[in-house]
C-alpha positions in Angstrom: 113.7 -78.9 114.0 115.4 -75.4 114.6 113.7 -74.1 111.5 110.4 -75.3 112.7 110.8 -73.7 116.1 111.9 -70.5 114.4 108.6 -70.2 112.4 106.5 -71.2 115.4 108.1 -68.7 117.7 107.8 -66.0 115.0 104.1 -66.6 114.8 103.7 -66.6 118.6 105.7 -63.3 118.8 103.4 -61.7 116.2 100.3 -62.7 118.2 101.9 -61.4 121.4 102.7 -58.1 119.8 99.0 -57.7 118.7 97.9 -58.5 122.2 100.0 -55.6 123.5 99.6 -53.0 120.8 96.6 -54.0 118.7 93.1 -52.5 118.7 90.1 -54.3 120.4 89.5 -56.6 117.5 93.1 -57.6 117.1 93.5 -58.3 120.8 90.3 -60.4 120.9 91.3 -62.5 117.8 94.9 -62.9 119.1 93.6 -64.1 122.6 91.3 -66.6 120.9 94.2 -67.9 118.7 96.4 -68.3 121.8 93.6 -70.1 123.6 93.2 -72.5 120.6 96.9 -73.1 120.5 97.2 -73.3 124.4 100.3 -71.1 124.3 101.7 -70.4 127.8 104.5 -68.0 126.9 102.3 -64.9 126.4 100.7 -64.9 129.9 102.0 -61.4 130.8 100.3 -59.9 127.7 97.1 -61.7 128.6 97.3 -60.4 132.2 97.6 -56.9 130.8 94.5 -57.3 128.7 92.5 -58.0 131.9 92.4 -54.3 132.5 91.4 -53.3 129.0 88.4 -51.0 128.8 86.6 -53.3 126.3 84.9 -56.1 128.2 85.2 -58.4 125.1 89.0 -58.2 125.4 88.8 -59.0 129.1 86.6 -62.0 128.4 88.8 -63.4 125.7 92.0 -62.9 127.8 90.4 -64.5 130.9 89.2 -67.4 128.7 92.7 -67.9 127.3 94.2 -67.9 130.8 91.7 -70.5 131.9 92.7 -72.7 129.0 96.4 -72.6 129.8 95.7 -72.7 133.6 97.8 -69.5 134.2 97.3 -65.8 135.0 97.8 -63.3 137.7 95.5 -64.4 140.5 95.2 -60.9 142.0 94.1 -59.5 138.6 91.7 -62.3 138.0 90.2 -61.9 141.5 89.9 -58.1 140.9 87.9 -58.8 137.6 85.7 -61.4 139.3 84.7 -59.1 142.2 84.7 -55.7 140.7 84.2 -55.8 136.9 80.8 -54.4 135.8 80.3 -57.0 133.1 78.9 -60.3 134.3 80.4 -62.3 131.4 83.9 -61.0 132.3 83.3 -62.0 136.0 82.2 -65.5 134.9 85.3 -65.9 132.7 87.6 -64.7 135.5 85.9 -67.2 137.9 86.7 -70.1 135.5 90.3 -68.9 135.2 90.6 -68.7 139.0 89.3 -72.2 139.5 92.1 -73.5 137.2 94.7 -72.4 139.7 93.3 -74.5 142.6 96.4 -76.6 142.8 98.6 -73.4 143.3 96.5 -71.6 145.9 93.6 -73.8 146.9 92.3 -71.8 149.9 92.3 -68.5 148.1 90.4 -70.1 145.1 87.9 -71.7 147.5 87.3 -68.5 149.4 86.6 -66.6 146.2 84.3 -69.2 144.8 82.5 -69.6 148.1 81.9 -65.8 148.2 79.9 -66.1 145.0 78.2 -69.4 145.9 76.6 -68.0 148.9 74.9 -65.3 146.9 74.8 -61.5 146.6 76.0 -59.4 149.5 74.3 -56.1 150.4 77.4 -54.2 149.4 77.6 -55.7 145.9 75.3 -53.8 143.5 77.1 -55.0 140.4 75.7 -57.6 138.0 72.3 -55.9 137.4 71.4 -55.5 133.8 67.9 -54.7 132.9 65.3 -57.0 134.4 67.8 -59.9 134.9 69.9 -60.3 138.0 73.3 -61.6 136.7 74.1 -62.7 140.2 71.9 -65.8 139.6 74.4 -66.9 136.9 77.3 -66.0 139.1 76.1 -68.1 142.0 75.2 -71.0 139.7 78.6 -71.0 138.1 80.4 -70.8 141.4 78.5 -73.8 142.7 79.3 -75.8 139.5 83.0 -74.8 139.8 83.2 -75.9 143.4 81.5 -79.1 142.4 84.1 -79.7 139.7 86.9 -79.2 142.2 85.3 -81.7 144.5 85.0 -84.2 141.6 88.6 -83.7 140.6 89.8 -84.2 144.1 87.4 -87.1 144.6 86.6 -85.8 148.1 83.6 -84.3 149.9 85.0 -80.8 150.4 81.9 -78.6 150.2 79.0 -80.8 151.2 78.0 -78.7 154.2 77.9 -75.6 152.0 75.7 -77.3 149.4 73.3 -78.7 152.0 73.0 -75.2 153.6 72.2 -73.7 150.2 69.4 -76.3 149.7 67.6 -75.0 152.8 67.4 -71.6 151.2 64.8 -72.6 148.6 67.1 -72.2 145.5 66.0 -71.7 141.9 65.3 -75.0 140.1 68.5 -74.8 138.0 70.6 -74.1 141.1 68.8 -76.8 143.0 69.7 -79.4 140.3 73.3 -78.2 140.4 73.4 -78.7 144.2 71.8 -82.2 143.9 74.5 -83.2 141.3 77.2 -81.8 143.6 76.0 -84.0 146.5 75.0 -87.2 144.7 78.5 -88.8 144.6 79.4 -88.0 148.2 76.2 -87.7 150.2 73.5 -89.7 148.4 71.7 -90.3 151.7 70.8 -86.6 151.9 69.2 -86.8 148.5 67.3 -90.0 149.4 65.8 -88.2 152.4 64.6 -85.4 150.1 63.2 -88.0 147.7 60.7 -89.4 150.3 59.0 -86.0 150.8 59.5 -84.4 147.4 56.8 -83.7 144.9 56.8 -84.9 141.3 58.9 -82.1 139.7 61.4 -82.1 142.5 61.7 -85.9 142.3 62.4 -85.6 138.6 65.3 -83.2 139.4 66.6 -85.6 142.0 66.3 -88.4 139.4 68.4 -86.4 136.9 71.0 -85.8 139.6 71.2 -89.5 140.4 71.3 -90.2 136.6 74.5 -88.1 136.3 76.4 -90.4 138.8 78.0 -93.7 138.1 78.2 -94.8 141.8 76.6 -98.0 142.9 74.3 -96.1 145.3 73.0 -94.0 142.4 72.5 -97.0 140.1 70.7 -98.9 142.8 68.4 -96.0 143.2 67.9 -95.7 139.5 66.9 -99.4 139.4 64.4 -98.8 142.2 63.0 -95.9 140.2 62.0 -98.4 137.4 59.1 -99.5 139.7 57.7 -96.0 140.3 54.5 -94.6 138.8 56.1 -91.6 136.9 57.0 -92.7 133.3 59.4 -89.7 132.9 61.4 -90.9 136.0 61.4 -94.4 134.5 62.9 -93.1 131.3 65.5 -91.0 133.2 66.4 -94.2 135.1 66.6 -96.4 132.1 68.9 -93.9 130.3 71.1 -93.7 133.4 71.4 -97.5 133.6 72.2 -97.6 129.8 75.0 -95.0 130.3 76.6 -96.1 133.5 75.6 -99.7 133.8 78.2 -101.1 131.3 81.0 -101.7 133.9 78.6 -102.7 136.7 76.9 -105.9 137.5 74.2 -105.7 134.7 72.5 -108.8 135.8 71.5 -107.1 139.1 69.3 -104.6 137.1 68.4 -106.8 134.1 65.1 -108.2 135.5 63.8 -104.7 136.3 64.7 -103.4 132.9 63.0 -106.3 131.2 59.9 -105.7 133.3 59.7 -102.2 131.7 59.1 -103.9 128.3 55.6 -104.6 129.5 54.9 -101.1 130.7 51.7 -99.5 129.7 53.5 -96.4 128.3 55.0 -97.0 124.8 57.8 -94.5 125.3 59.0 -96.5 128.4 58.9 -99.7 126.3 61.1 -98.0 123.7 63.5 -96.7 126.4 63.8 -100.2 127.9 64.5 -101.7 124.5 67.2 -99.0 123.8 68.7 -99.7 127.2 69.0 -103.4 126.6 70.5 -102.7 123.2 73.1 -100.4 124.7 73.9 -102.9 127.4 74.3 -105.6 124.7 71.6 -107.7 126.4 69.1 -108.1 123.6 70.7 -111.4 122.5 70.0 -112.8 126.0 66.3 -112.3 125.6 65.5 -115.9 124.5 61.9 -116.7 123.7 61.8 -118.8 126.9 62.3 -115.6 128.8 60.1 -113.4 126.7 57.0 -115.6 126.3 56.0 -115.5 130.0 56.1 -111.7 129.7 54.1 -111.7 126.5 51.4 -114.0 127.9 50.8 -111.7 130.9 51.5 -108.3 129.3 48.7 -105.8 128.6 47.8 -105.3 124.9 49.5 -101.9 124.9 52.9 -103.5 125.4 52.4 -106.6 123.2 53.7 -105.0 119.9 57.1 -104.1 121.4 57.5 -107.5 123.1 56.6 -109.3 119.9 59.0 -107.2 117.9 61.7 -108.2 120.3 60.6 -111.8 120.0 61.0 -111.6 116.2 64.7 -111.0 116.6 65.1 -114.6 117.7 62.1 -116.3 116.1 64.3 -119.1 114.9 64.1 -120.4 118.5 60.3 -120.3 118.7 58.8 -123.6 119.7 55.6 -125.2 118.3 53.8 -124.2 121.5 55.0 -120.6 121.0 53.8 -120.4 117.4 50.4 -122.0 118.4 49.9 -119.4 121.1 50.9 -116.5 118.8 48.9 -117.5 115.7 45.5 -116.4 117.0 46.9 -112.8 117.3 46.8 -112.6 113.5 43.1 -111.8 113.9 43.5 -109.5 116.9 41.3 -106.4 116.9 44.4 -104.2 117.7 46.1 -103.4 114.4 49.4 -102.7 116.1 49.4 -106.3 117.6 48.4 -107.7 114.2 51.2 -105.9 112.4 53.7 -107.1 115.0 52.6 -110.7 114.6 52.7 -110.5 110.8 56.2 -109.1 111.1 57.3 -111.9 113.4 55.9 -114.6 111.1 57.2 -112.9 107.9 60.8 -113.4 109.1 60.6 -117.1 109.9 63.5 -119.2 108.7 63.2 -121.4 105.6 63.1 -124.5 107.8 60.3 -123.0 109.9 58.4 -122.0 106.7 58.4 -125.7 105.7 57.3 -126.9 109.1 54.7 -124.2 109.6 53.7 -123.5 106.0 50.0 -123.1 107.0 50.9 -120.4 109.6 53.2 -118.7 107.2 50.5 -118.6 104.5 47.9 -117.4 107.0 50.2 -114.5 108.0 50.8 -113.6 104.3 47.0 -113.7 103.6 46.3 -111.7 106.7 48.8 -109.1 105.6 47.2 -108.8 102.1 43.7 -108.6 103.6 44.8 -105.8 105.9 46.5 -104.0 103.1 43.1 -103.8 101.2 41.2 -102.6 104.3 40.4 -99.0 103.5 39.3 -98.3 107.1 42.8 -99.1 108.3 44.9 -95.9 108.9 47.1 -95.0 106.0 50.4 -95.3 107.9 49.5 -98.8 109.0 48.7 -99.9 105.5 52.0 -98.5 104.3 53.7 -100.4 107.2 52.1 -103.6 106.1 53.1 -103.1 102.5 56.7 -102.6 103.6 56.5 -105.8 105.7 55.2 -107.7 102.7 58.8 -107.4 101.3 60.0 -109.7 104.1 57.9 -112.6 103.0 59.7 -115.1 100.8 58.0 -116.0 97.5 55.1 -113.6 98.0 54.9 -112.4 94.4 52.3 -114.9 93.1 49.8 -114.0 95.8 50.6 -110.4 96.3 51.0 -109.1 92.8 47.3 -109.0 91.9 46.6 -107.1 95.1 49.4 -104.7 94.5 48.5 -104.2 90.9 44.9 -103.3 91.7 46.2 -100.9 94.4 48.5 -99.2 91.9 46.0 -99.0 89.1 43.5 -97.3 91.4 43.7 -93.5 90.8 42.5 -92.9 94.4 45.4 -94.7 96.0 47.6 -92.4 98.1 51.3 -91.9 97.1 52.6 -93.4 100.3 50.7 -96.7 99.5 51.8 -96.7 95.9 55.5 -96.2 96.9 55.4 -99.0 99.4 53.5 -101.3 97.0 56.1 -100.7 94.3 58.9 -101.5 96.8 57.1 -104.7 97.6 56.9 -105.6 93.9 60.5 -104.9 93.3 61.6 -106.9 96.3 60.4 -110.1 94.5 59.2 -110.4 91.0 57.6 -113.1 88.9 56.9 -113.1 85.2 53.7 -111.1 85.5 55.0 -108.4 87.8 58.3 -108.0 85.8 56.3 -107.6 82.6 54.0 -105.0 84.2 57.0 -103.2 85.7 58.8 -103.0 82.4 55.7 -101.7 80.7 55.4 -99.0 83.4 59.0 -97.9 83.0 59.5 -98.3 79.3 56.1 -98.0 77.8 55.7 -99.4 74.3 59.4 -100.1 74.2 58.8 -102.9 76.5 56.6 -104.8 74.0 58.4 -107.6 72.2 55.6 -108.4 69.8 53.7 -106.3 67.3 50.2 -105.2 68.2 47.6 -107.1 66.3 45.2 -104.8 64.3 41.8 -105.9 63.1 40.8 -104.3 59.8 37.1 -103.8 59.3 35.9 -104.9 55.9 34.6 -102.3 53.5 30.8 -101.8 53.5 29.1 -103.4 50.7 27.7 -100.7 48.5 25.0 -102.9 47.1 23.8 -103.6 50.6 23.6 -99.9 51.3 21.3 -99.4 48.3 19.2 -102.4 49.2 16.0 -102.4 51.2 17.9 -104.0 54.1 19.9 -100.9 54.7 20.4 -100.4 58.5 18.5 -97.5 60.0 20.5 -94.4 60.7 21.0 -93.4 64.4 20.2 -90.0 65.7 23.9 -89.2 66.1 24.6 -90.2 62.5 21.7 -88.0 61.2 23.1 -85.0 63.3 26.6 -85.5 61.9 25.4 -85.7 58.3 23.4 -82.4 58.8 26.6 -80.7 60.2 28.6 -82.0 57.2 26.0 -80.7 54.8 26.0 -77.3 56.5 29.8 -77.0 56.5 30.7 -79.1 53.5 33.1 -76.6 52.1 35.5 -77.4 55.0 36.0 -81.0 54.1 36.9 -82.6 50.7 34.6 -85.2 49.4 37.3 -87.8 49.1 37.4 -88.2 52.9 34.3 -90.3 52.6 32.5 -89.2 55.8 29.2 -90.4 54.3 30.3 -93.9 55.1 30.7 -95.5 58.5 34.2 -95.5 59.9 36.1 -98.7 58.9 39.0 -98.4 61.4 39.8 -97.1 64.8 41.7 -94.1 63.4 38.7 -93.2 61.1 36.3 -93.3 64.1 38.6 -91.0 66.1 38.8 -88.6 63.2 35.0 -88.6 62.8 34.6 -87.8 66.5 37.1 -85.0 66.2 35.1 -83.5 63.3 31.9 -83.7 65.2 33.4 -82.0 68.2 34.8 -79.2 65.9 31.4 -78.6 64.3 29.2 -78.5 67.3 28.6 -74.9 68.3 30.0 -73.7 71.6 26.8 -71.8 72.2 24.7 -75.0 72.4 23.0 -75.1 75.7 22.4 -78.5 77.4 18.9 -79.6 77.4 17.5 -79.4 80.9 13.9 -80.2 80.0 14.4 -83.8 80.9 15.5 -82.8 84.4 12.5 -80.5 84.8 10.2 -83.4 83.8 11.9 -85.6 86.3 11.3 -83.0 89.0 7.7 -82.7 88.1 7.3 -86.4 88.5 8.4 -86.4 92.1 5.9 -87.1 94.9 4.5 -84.2 96.9 6.7 -84.9 99.9 9.7 -83.7 97.7 8.2 -80.3 96.9 10.8 -78.4 98.9 13.6 -80.2 97.2 12.0 -79.6 93.8 11.8 -75.9 94.5 15.5 -75.7 95.4 16.5 -77.4 92.2 14.3 -75.1 90.1 15.9 -72.1 91.8 19.3 -73.4 90.8 18.2 -74.0 87.2 16.8 -70.4 87.0 19.9 -68.7 88.5 22.6 -70.8 86.9 24.2 -68.9 84.1 25.8 -72.0 82.5 24.5 -75.3 83.6 27.3 -77.0 81.8 29.7 -75.7 84.4 27.5 -76.6 87.4 29.3 -79.8 88.1 30.9 -81.1 91.2 34.6 -80.3 91.3 37.0 -82.2 93.6 40.1 -80.4 94.7 43.1 -82.9 94.9 46.7 -82.4 95.5 48.9 -83.5 92.5 49.8 -87.2 92.8 53.3 -88.4 92.0 53.4 -90.5 88.9 53.7 -94.3 89.5 56.6 -94.4 87.1 58.6 -92.1 89.3 57.7 -94.2 92.4 58.7 -97.3 90.6 62.1 -95.7 89.8 62.6 -94.9 93.5 61.6 -98.4 94.5 64.1 -100.0 92.0 66.7 -97.7 93.6 66.4 -99.8 96.8 66.5 -103.1 95.0 69.5 -105.4 95.6 69.5 -107.0 92.2 71.7 -106.2 89.2 68.7 -106.5 86.9 67.2 -103.4 88.6 70.2 -101.3 87.7 70.0 -102.5 84.1 66.3 -101.6 83.9 66.9 -98.2 85.3 69.6 -97.5 82.7 67.4 -98.8 80.0 64.7 -96.3 81.1 67.1 -93.4 80.6 66.2 -93.4 76.9 63.4 -90.9 76.3 63.1 -90.0 80.0 61.7 -86.6 80.9 64.0 -84.3 83.0 62.1 -85.2 86.1 62.3 -88.9 85.4 66.0 -88.5 84.5 66.7 -86.9 87.9 64.9 -89.8 89.7 66.8 -92.4 87.6 70.2 -90.9 88.5 69.2 -90.8 92.2 68.1 -94.4 92.1 71.3 -95.5 90.3 73.4 -93.6 92.9 71.7 -95.4 95.7 72.5 -98.8 94.1 76.0 -97.7 93.3 76.6 -96.9 97.0 76.1 -100.5 98.0 76.9 -102.5 94.9 79.7 -102.4 92.3 77.7 -103.8 89.3 79.4 -103.5 86.0 76.1 -102.6 84.3 76.1 -99.3 86.3 79.0 -98.1 84.1 76.6 -98.0 81.2 75.1 -95.0 82.8 78.3 -92.9 82.5 77.5 -91.9 78.9 74.0 -90.7 80.0 75.6 -88.7 82.8 78.0 -87.1 80.4 75.2 -86.1 78.0 73.2 -84.7 80.9 76.1 -82.6 82.2 76.4 -81.1 78.8 72.7 -80.6 77.9 70.5 -81.4 80.9 68.7 -79.1 83.3 70.4 -78.0 86.5 68.6 -80.6 88.7 69.5 -83.5 86.4 73.1 -82.3 86.2 73.3 -82.3 90.0 72.0 -85.9 90.3 74.2 -87.0 87.4 77.3 -85.6 89.3 76.2 -87.5 92.4 76.1 -90.7 90.3 79.6 -90.1 89.0 80.9 -90.1 92.6 80.7 -93.9 92.5 82.1 -94.4 89.0 85.8 -95.0 88.0 87.7 -91.8 88.5 89.4 -91.8 85.1 86.0 -92.0 83.3 84.2 -89.6 85.6 87.0 -86.9 85.8 86.5 -85.2 82.4 82.8 -85.1 82.8 83.0 -83.6 86.3 85.5 -81.0 85.1 82.9 -80.0 82.5 80.3 -79.6 85.2 82.7 -77.6 87.3 82.4 -74.8 84.7 78.6 -74.9 84.6 76.8 -71.6 84.9 74.7 -72.9 87.8 76.3 -72.6 91.2 74.6 -75.8 92.5 75.8 -77.8 89.6 79.4 -76.6 90.2 79.2 -77.5 93.9 77.8 -81.0 93.1 80.6 -81.7 90.6 83.4 -80.5 92.8 81.9 -82.4 95.7 81.9 -85.6 93.6 85.5 -85.0 92.7 86.5 -84.4 96.3 84.8 -87.6 97.4 86.5 -89.5 94.6 89.9 -88.2 95.8 89.2 -89.4 99.4 90.0 -92.9 98.3 91.6 -92.6 94.8 94.6 -90.8 93.4 94.8 -88.9 90.1 97.0 -90.3 87.4 100.1 -88.2 87.0 99.1 -87.1 83.5 95.8 -85.7 84.8 97.2 -83.7 87.7 98.4 -80.7 85.8 95.3 -80.1 83.8 92.9 -80.8 86.7 94.9 -78.5 89.0 94.8 -75.7 86.5 91.0 -76.0 86.1 90.3 -76.2 89.8 92.7 -73.3 90.6 90.4 -71.0 88.7 87.6 -71.9 91.1 89.2 -70.2 94.1 87.9 -66.9 92.6 84.4 -68.3 92.1 81.6 -66.1 93.3 80.0 -69.0 95.2 81.5 -69.6 98.6 80.8 -73.3 98.5 82.7 -73.7 95.2 85.7 -71.8 96.7 85.7 -74.1 99.8 85.7 -77.2 97.7 88.4 -75.9 95.4 90.6 -75.4 98.5 90.0 -79.0 99.6 90.7 -80.5 96.1 93.9 -78.5 95.4 95.3 -79.4 98.9 94.9 -83.0 97.9 96.3 -82.7 94.4 99.5 -80.7 95.1 99.6 -78.7 98.4 103.2 -77.5 97.9 102.5 -75.9 94.6 99.2 -74.2 95.5 100.0 -73.3 99.2 100.4 -69.5 98.7 97.1 -69.1 96.8 95.3 -71.4 99.1 96.5 -69.4 102.2 95.3 -66.2 100.5 91.9 -67.8 100.0 91.8 -69.0 103.6 92.5 -65.6 105.0 90.0 -63.9 102.6 87.1 -66.2 102.9 85.4 -67.2 106.2 84.0 -70.5 104.9 87.4 -71.6 103.7 89.2 -70.4 106.8 87.2 -72.8 109.1 88.5 -75.9 107.3 91.9 -74.7 106.2 94.2 -75.6 109.2 93.9 -79.4 108.9 94.5 -79.2 105.2 97.7 -77.2 105.7 99.1 -79.4 108.5 101.4 -81.2 106.1 103.0 -77.9 105.3 102.5 -76.3 108.7 105.8 -74.4 109.0 105.6 -73.0 105.4 102.1 -71.9 106.1 103.1 -70.2 109.4 106.0 -68.4 107.6 103.6 -66.9 105.0 101.1 -65.9 107.7 103.8 -64.3 110.0 105.1 -62.2 107.1 101.6 -60.9 106.2 99.6 -60.6 109.4 100.9 -57.1 110.2 100.4 -55.9 106.6 96.7 -56.8 106.4 94.4 -53.9 107.1 91.1 -55.4 106.2 89.1 -58.5 107.1 92.0 -60.7 106.2 93.9 -59.8 109.4 91.4 -61.5 111.9 91.1 -64.5 109.6 94.9 -64.8 109.4 95.2 -64.6 113.2 92.6 -67.3 113.5 94.3 -69.6 111.0 97.7 -69.1 112.7 96.2 -70.1 116.1 94.7 -73.3 114.6 98.1 -74.1 113.0 99.9 -73.5 116.3 97.4 -75.8 118.0 98.9 -78.7 115.9 102.3 -77.8 117.2 101.1 -77.8 120.8 
């Protein structure tokens, strides 16, 4: 204990010495360190700093004195009244307020002097176009209000009421309302009756800050007003302060807001009921009367609440809700589909027709191209909630996915619906999408075309040659030297490959200078009726001026569409089945870098929630990637290794820690740090791991250095403490997180810092002062 006190006192003495003899920066940093550690023994040095010529030193010293509730009141009052810098005056006012218990009247007199506004004699506080006295007056009112709250007594009500009569600025007006609400709410209620909308909103915010019964009663009354903003303020206040009150007294009014015409008020009411733990009390017997009388605008939110307890729906309830499946309002239709999609298994058996109708209604709406895109995507996501939907939904989803015009958002949602429940057809299609030909279990049947009978070719029944065949033969005769005779191009192709080859030859031989024949088009124009003369002339002009008619085609500009294979990988990443993980790992073979990145992301998402053994089959792929992959794939592989066994992931992550790419190094060290949060290195691995990571404290990337600090502190803090302290006082990023990591060796760390603070002459000195303050804060 004595040793500990010695090191602590030595550090405090060093900070005190800098406060007395240091330059502006040293004094500021020391004052901040003392404030963080709440050290009371250096009050004289802080008092001396109140008269420093640098306003920043005065501000930091006054702030430190406010933190420790100490300081020379005469000096603080002198700063508050006479200092030319408004921030210094504000800091001094806060420090003065902390001494209310010592000299209450003097503190109140000083604060009141500022709360009443600028006097004619005071010309301080003017800077540019802004009158700093507005800030001083507002702060003084807030500080007086804080004293009143701490003392739980109406001490300054008359002053606040007087200030309200002087037409204060809106911010000051709100502060005065909040100062009065707990002690004189009747005054505010009188203002409410005559106030306009914006003033009523400020009054509502003041009532919302109070937990008194009078304030909550007024907030409940506000739920019936016409202003939706005031309703939301009141709902938030009831959610915040209504926990310890008689919730039932306000519950009916909150529930009534669920049928409000404004959606944001409905959402606020739902959130309030959730915070008050009252959603479970909303039985269908209580909600259905609201639903039957509510306007269409509030039906979706009410039905969504109803679906939380749809296991308690009666036959009469379901019969009333079923017609809404064909409602013209899509939001209502979506809410009803959602409600019926989550029926219990017993209800599905009892109401199978309704359940099937809801599923068909969902599929029909999904195919409606006139429905907004976001609603179609929402319906696709709801499709996943239906049990045993695959047989009916897969043909619809497949058609959607195979349509090139389908938007990415719809394809992603459709693939998630497919992966949520599969049947034989959908599983086969999904495997083919991911694995290509590797998914085929059987060989592809090939039909061989019989050779052409030579005798038939020489007979009188020889088939007539087509125009295309004649053209090809002419081209071959003209360029016969390019192709050997044994290729047999005089004969008709006898296989698919031969036909493809023949087409390629024809494309090669056709001259690039050939112009398309537009005579047929001109003949068509000439054949039009006289009423189309103007149109014909326009077309002729285009034909005459077009330099290359072959290029005169309609071009459609489209954004690049994400490949369905990538979307399927993402969808499988959200699957809850082990087979999905196996399929993703199988798809690693032959994957492109972009696909590989998505595969590791999907596997990581599964590994976060499930500990499937099949996931460990991906460790080898991760290791290969961290050796030979591109930077993005390496990063995703490192994230995947976060969730693998530490002894298998460790050597791979250490390889990645030496990668040339900064982001890869950060990802690998982050994965190792996350692993060490819940696991311990084996004894035989500590030495080698520590040596490798210790090299990273000199890494050019700040993120890498910061992670190295965290990892080494976990592996062996005693061994690496000196180098880690050097890192912490050299690097701002590392300094911010260092103190909690060094807490286990607090006294040793303070000893090192105390010995070196005075010797530093560069940026390390302020960082070492800051670190010492944070370490001393643990002692306090």
